[in-house]
SEKE-957753 format. One record per residue (C-alpha): residue number from 1; x, y, z. Coordinates in nm, 2 decimals, padded with zeros to 4 digits. Each point is the difference from the previous one (the first is absolute). Example, Ala and Ser with C-alpha at 12.3 -4.5 7.8 and 13.67 -1.06 7.14 Angstrom:
- num | east | north | up
- 1 | 01.23 | -00.45 | 00.78
- 2 | 00.14 | 00.34 | -00.07
***
This chain:
- num | east | north | up
- 1 | 02.39 | -01.33 | -04.21
- 2 | -00.25 | 00.02 | 00.22
- 3 | -00.04 | 00.35 | 00.25
- 4 | 00.07 | -00.05 | 00.32
- 5 | -00.24 | 00.15 | 00.24
- 6 | 00.12 | 00.28 | 00.27
- 7 | 00.04 | -00.09 | 00.34
- 8 | -00.24 | 00.16 | 00.23
- 9 | 00.24 | 00.14 | 00.28
- 10 | -00.08 | 00.20 | 00.30
- 11 | 00.14 | 00.37 | -00.01
- 12 | 00.29 | 00.09 | 00.21
- 13 | -00.15 | 00.26 | 00.23
- 14 | 00.20 | -00.05 | 00.32
- 15 | 00.16 | 00.29 | 00.20
- 16 | 00.37 | 00.06 | -00.09
- 17 | 00.24 | -00.08 | 00.29
- 18 | 00.13 | 00.36 | -00.01
- 19 | -00.34 | 00.15 | 00.08
- 20 | -00.07 | 00.02 | 00.36
- 21 | -00.33 | -00.19 | 00.10
- 22 | -00.24 | 00.09 | 00.26
- 23 | 00.10 | -00.06 | 00.39
- 24 | -00.30 | -00.27 | -00.01
- 25 | 00.16 | -00.17 | -00.30
- 26 | 00.36 | -00.02 | 00.14
- 27 | -00.11 | -00.09 | 00.38
- 28 | -00.22 | -00.29 | -00.06
- 29 | 00.04 | -00.27 | -00.27
- 30 | -00.27 | -00.07 | -00.21
- 31 | -00.04 | -00.35 | 00.13
- 32 | -00.06 | 00.14 | 00.37
- 33 | -00.26 | 00.25 | -00.10
- 34 | -00.31 | -00.22 | -00.04
- 35 | 00.05 | -00.18 | 00.31
- 36 | 00.10 | 00.33 | 00.19
- 37 | -00.33 | 00.16 | -00.13
- 38 | -00.21 | -00.33 | 00.10
- 39 | 00.16 | 00.01 | 00.35
- 40 | -00.11 | 00.40 | 00.01
- 41 | -00.33 | -00.10 | -00.10
- 42 | -00.05 | -00.25 | 00.30
- 43 | 00.15 | 00.26 | 00.24
- 44 | -00.22 | 00.27 | -00.11
- 45 | -00.32 | -00.22 | -00.01
- 46 | 00.06 | -00.16 | 00.32
- 47 | 00.03 | 00.34 | 00.17
- 48 | -00.30 | 00.12 | -00.19
- 49 | -00.22 | -00.32 | 00.11
- 50 | 00.16 | 00.00 | 00.36
- 51 | -00.09 | 00.37 | 00.13
- 52 | -00.33 | 00.07 | 00.12
- 53 | -00.21 | 00.24 | -00.02
- 54 | 00.08 | -00.07 | -00.41
- 55 | 00.24 | 00.27 | -00.13
- 56 | -00.07 | 00.05 | -00.38
- 57 | 00.32 | 00.22 | -00.06
- 58 | 00.21 | -00.31 | 00.07
- 59 | -00.15 | -00.19 | -00.27
- 60 | 00.03 | 00.30 | -00.23
- 61 | 00.40 | 00.04 | 00.07
- 62 | 00.03 | -00.39 | -00.04
- 63 | -00.17 | 00.06 | -00.35
- 64 | 00.23 | 00.29 | -00.10
- 65 | 00.30 | -00.18 | 00.10
- 66 | -00.11 | -00.29 | -00.16
- 67 | -00.04 | 00.21 | -00.35
- 68 | 00.34 | 00.17 | 00.08
- 69 | 00.18 | -00.36 | 00.05
- 70 | -00.17 | -00.15 | -00.34
- 71 | 00.12 | 00.31 | -00.17
- 72 | 00.37 | -00.09 | 00.11
- 73 | -00.07 | -00.34 | -00.09
- 74 | -00.13 | 00.04 | -00.37
- 75 | 00.20 | 00.32 | -00.11
- 76 | 00.34 | -00.16 | 00.03
- 77 | -00.09 | -00.29 | -00.29
- 78 | 00.25 | 00.02 | -00.24
- 79 | -00.26 | -00.03 | -00.29
- 80 | -00.28 | 00.24 | 00.18
- 81 | 00.13 | 00.34 | -00.15
- 82 | -00.18 | 00.17 | 00.25
- 83 | 00.06 | 00.38 | -00.05
- 84 | -00.28 | 00.18 | 00.15
- 85 | -00.15 | -00.02 | 00.35
- 86 | -00.31 | -00.11 | -00.13
- 87 | 00.12 | -00.28 | -00.25
- 88 | 00.02 | -00.28 | 00.29
- 89 | -00.37 | 00.08 | 00.12
- 90 | -00.15 | -00.27 | -00.16
- 91 | 00.23 | -00.24 | 00.17
- 92 | -00.08 | 00.11 | 00.33
- 93 | -00.41 | -00.02 | -00.01
- 94 | 00.00 | -00.35 | 00.11
- 95 | 00.23 | 00.01 | 00.29
- 96 | -00.15 | 00.34 | 00.12
- 97 | -00.38 | -00.11 | -00.02
- 98 | 00.10 | -00.35 | 00.13
- 99 | 00.16 | 00.18 | 00.32
- 100 | -00.29 | 00.21 | 00.05
- 101 | -00.29 | -00.25 | -00.08
- 102 | 00.17 | -00.25 | 00.25
- 103 | 00.04 | 00.24 | 00.27
- 104 | -00.36 | 00.09 | 00.00
- 105 | -00.11 | -00.36 | -00.06
- 106 | 00.19 | -00.16 | 00.26
- 107 | -00.08 | 00.28 | 00.25
- 108 | -00.37 | -00.08 | -00.08
- 109 | 00.01 | -00.38 | -00.01
- 110 | 00.28 | -00.12 | 00.21
- 111 | 00.06 | 00.03 | 00.37
- 112 | 00.21 | -00.13 | 00.28
- 113 | 00.30 | -00.25 | -00.07
- 114 | -00.13 | -00.04 | -00.33
- 115 | 00.15 | 00.34 | -00.09
- 116 | 00.34 | -00.15 | 00.00
- 117 | -00.05 | -00.27 | -00.24
- 118 | -00.21 | 00.22 | -00.23
- 119 | 00.28 | 00.26 | -00.01
- 120 | 00.26 | -00.28 | -00.09
- 121 | -00.24 | -00.09 | -00.28
- 122 | -00.05 | 00.34 | -00.11
- 123 | 00.39 | 00.05 | 00.00
- 124 | 00.04 | -00.29 | -00.21
- 125 | -00.24 | 00.13 | -00.23
- 126 | 00.15 | 00.32 | -00.05
- 127 | 00.36 | -00.11 | -00.05
- 128 | -00.15 | -00.23 | -00.27
- 129 | -00.18 | 00.29 | -00.18
- 130 | 00.32 | 00.21 | 00.05
- 131 | 00.21 | -00.24 | -00.14
- 132 | -00.24 | -00.06 | -00.30
- 133 | -00.01 | 00.34 | -00.08
- 134 | 00.36 | 00.03 | -00.03
- 135 | 00.02 | -00.30 | -00.24
- 136 | -00.29 | 00.12 | -00.23
- 137 | 00.21 | 00.28 | -00.09
- 138 | 00.19 | -00.21 | -00.24
- 139 | -00.25 | -00.17 | -00.24
- 140 | 00.30 | -00.27 | -00.10
- 141 | 00.05 | -00.08 | 00.31
- 142 | -00.03 | -00.35 | 00.11
- 143 | -00.20 | 00.06 | 00.31
- 144 | -00.23 | 00.25 | -00.19
- 145 | -00.31 | -00.22 | -00.07
- 146 | 00.01 | -00.15 | 00.35
- 147 | 00.03 | 00.36 | 00.15
- 148 | -00.28 | 00.14 | -00.23
- 149 | -00.23 | -00.30 | 00.13
- 150 | 00.10 | 00.07 | 00.36
- 151 | -00.10 | 00.36 | -00.07
- 152 | -00.34 | -00.09 | -00.15
- 153 | -00.06 | -00.20 | 00.30
- 154 | 00.09 | 00.27 | 00.25
- 155 | -00.20 | 00.24 | -00.20
- 156 | -00.31 | -00.16 | 00.05
- 157 | 00.07 | -00.08 | 00.37
- 158 | 00.07 | 00.37 | 00.05
- 159 | -00.31 | 00.07 | -00.18
- 160 | -00.23 | -00.22 | 00.21
- 161 | 00.17 | 00.13 | 00.32
- 162 | -00.11 | 00.35 | -00.07
- 163 | -00.36 | -00.10 | -00.13
- 164 | -00.07 | -00.21 | 00.33
- 165 | 00.16 | 00.28 | 00.21
- 166 | -00.23 | 00.25 | -00.15
- 167 | -00.32 | -00.17 | 00.11
- 168 | 00.16 | -00.10 | 00.34
- 169 | 00.08 | 00.37 | 00.09
- 170 | -00.37 | 00.09 | -00.11
- 171 | 00.14 | 00.29 | -00.22
- 172 | -00.26 | 00.23 | -00.14
- 173 | -00.09 | -00.08 | -00.39
- 174 | 00.15 | 00.27 | -00.17
- 175 | 00.34 | -00.01 | 00.19
- 176 | 00.00 | -00.38 | -00.03
- 177 | -00.06 | 00.01 | -00.39
- 178 | 00.26 | 00.24 | -00.03
- 179 | 00.22 | -00.20 | 00.18
- 180 | -00.10 | -00.34 | -00.17
- 181 | 00.05 | 00.20 | -00.33
- 182 | 00.33 | 00.13 | 00.07
- 183 | 00.16 | -00.30 | 00.11
- 184 | -00.14 | -00.20 | -00.26
- 185 | 00.12 | 00.25 | -00.25
- 186 | 00.36 | -00.02 | 00.14
- 187 | 00.01 | -00.36 | 00.03
- 188 | -00.13 | -00.04 | -00.35
- 189 | 00.31 | 00.16 | -00.12
- 190 | 00.22 | -00.26 | 00.13
- 191 | -00.23 | -00.23 | -00.18
- 192 | 00.02 | 00.16 | -00.33
- 193 | 00.39 | 00.08 | 00.04
- 194 | 00.09 | -00.31 | -00.13
- 195 | -00.13 | 00.05 | -00.33
- 196 | 00.23 | 00.29 | -00.04
- 197 | -00.26 | 00.23 | -00.18
- 198 | 00.01 | 00.38 | -00.04
- 199 | -00.03 | 00.14 | 00.37
- 200 | -00.30 | 00.21 | -00.10
- 201 | -00.16 | -00.29 | -00.16
- 202 | 00.07 | -00.20 | 00.31
- 203 | -00.15 | 00.30 | 00.26
- 204 | -00.30 | 00.01 | -00.26
- 205 | -00.07 | -00.37 | 00.09
- 206 | 00.09 | 00.00 | 00.36
- 207 | -00.22 | 00.33 | 00.06
- 208 | -00.29 | -00.22 | -00.20
- 209 | 00.04 | -00.28 | 00.27
- 210 | 00.02 | 00.24 | 00.30
- 211 | -00.30 | 00.15 | -00.11
- 212 | -00.21 | -00.33 | -00.07
- 213 | 00.09 | -00.14 | 00.37
- 214 | -00.06 | 00.32 | 00.16
- 215 | -00.37 | 00.02 | -00.19
- 216 | -00.05 | -00.39 | 00.12
- 217 | 00.08 | 00.13 | 00.36
- 218 | -00.26 | 00.26 | -00.03
- 219 | -00.23 | -00.29 | -00.11
- 220 | 00.05 | -00.22 | 00.27
- 221 | -00.10 | 00.27 | 00.23
- 222 | -00.38 | -00.13 | -00.12
- 223 | 00.11 | -00.38 | 00.02
- 224 | 00.00 | -00.17 | 00.33
- 225 | 00.36 | -00.13 | 00.00
- 226 | 00.26 | 00.08 | 00.27
- 227 | 00.35 | -00.05 | 00.11
- 228 | 00.21 | -00.28 | -00.19
- 229 | -00.30 | -00.08 | -00.22
- 230 | 00.00 | 00.38 | -00.15
- 231 | 00.34 | -00.03 | -00.03
- 232 | 00.00 | -00.32 | -00.20
- 233 | -00.24 | 00.16 | -00.22
- 234 | 00.19 | 00.31 | -00.07
- 235 | 00.33 | -00.25 | -00.04
- 236 | -00.17 | -00.17 | -00.25
- 237 | -00.11 | 00.30 | -00.21
- 238 | 00.39 | 00.13 | 00.03
- 239 | 00.10 | -00.32 | -00.11
- 240 | -00.23 | -00.06 | -00.29
- 241 | 00.05 | 00.39 | -00.12
- 242 | 00.37 | 00.00 | 00.04
- 243 | 00.08 | -00.34 | -00.13
- 244 | -00.18 | 00.02 | -00.35
- 245 | 00.14 | 00.37 | -00.04
- 246 | 00.37 | -00.13 | 00.07
- 247 | -00.05 | -00.33 | -00.26
- 248 | -00.12 | 00.23 | -00.23
- 249 | 00.30 | 00.24 | 00.03
- 250 | 00.25 | -00.28 | -00.05
- 251 | -00.22 | -00.12 | -00.31
- 252 | -00.10 | -00.33 | 00.19
- 253 | -00.38 | 00.06 | 00.04
- 254 | -00.18 | -00.25 | -00.18
- 255 | -00.31 | -00.24 | 00.05
- 256 | 00.16 | -00.27 | 00.26
- 257 | 00.14 | 00.31 | 00.21
- 258 | -00.33 | 00.15 | 00.00
- 259 | -00.18 | -00.31 | 00.10
- 260 | 00.27 | -00.07 | 00.28
- 261 | -00.07 | 00.33 | 00.18
- 262 | -00.35 | -00.03 | -00.06
- 263 | 00.01 | -00.35 | 00.18
- 264 | 00.20 | 00.11 | 00.28
- 265 | -00.19 | 00.34 | 00.04
- 266 | -00.35 | -00.22 | -00.02
- 267 | 00.14 | -00.24 | 00.29
- 268 | 00.09 | 00.26 | 00.20
- 269 | -00.32 | 00.20 | -00.02
- 270 | -00.19 | -00.33 | 00.09
- 271 | 00.21 | -00.02 | 00.30
- 272 | -00.09 | 00.37 | 00.09
- 273 | -00.39 | -00.09 | -00.06
- 274 | 00.01 | -00.31 | 00.20
- 275 | 00.17 | 00.19 | 00.27
- 276 | -00.22 | 00.29 | 00.02
- 277 | -00.31 | -00.25 | 00.02
- 278 | 00.15 | -00.18 | 00.28
- 279 | 00.04 | 00.31 | 00.21
***
């Protein structure tokens, strides 16, 4: 008689009914937390962009609130098994950095009545990021692959926003290289998280990615690239490095994947070169 293969089942990690739940968990249903958080993002970002002169503390308050709110979204997941305060940290990087980066980007690039449309678009993207983070907790969920794709897109979008802002604000070389490296490191953790590798191994690869992008930012000081073109160049470096490492971690790195990444990077580099020549 043939042996039957064991059925893969999800562990039951839900909180028993007789265990008191936090007030946030009892007061706001799970389905309403992401829309509420997106509305809070829009309200806070609208306030930050409308007040003149600009008040940086408003953006910092919004960032902190979005981080706390995201913890409240992710932590109650029945399969999360989040026992320590830091357990949810990897799920907060993209929403928190997106909030900070979008605030700085919109403050620098958008003016007038366009602010309302930009804030509405940012709130939609934030809501997508928040829901995707929640769905990504369960690797067997039907929406897991869609959530991972959305998070990867938002990760690279957030990276580009930061890279462009660093140049637009004319930050000094050392602080800008440090900021670019730190943001790249944290966003790389999100990219590598899908591989479910050892946390220390993931941190090593993420640190290497951050150092590489930071070194490129330092090198660009001697290259006549500005604004969006420099941001695109750094994004290409982050995309190529994090993408190849990610495929290595999940065991899918082969010649065809390497050629695909090289082709995309070469195309982007050509655009940067042509754009730089036309300036």
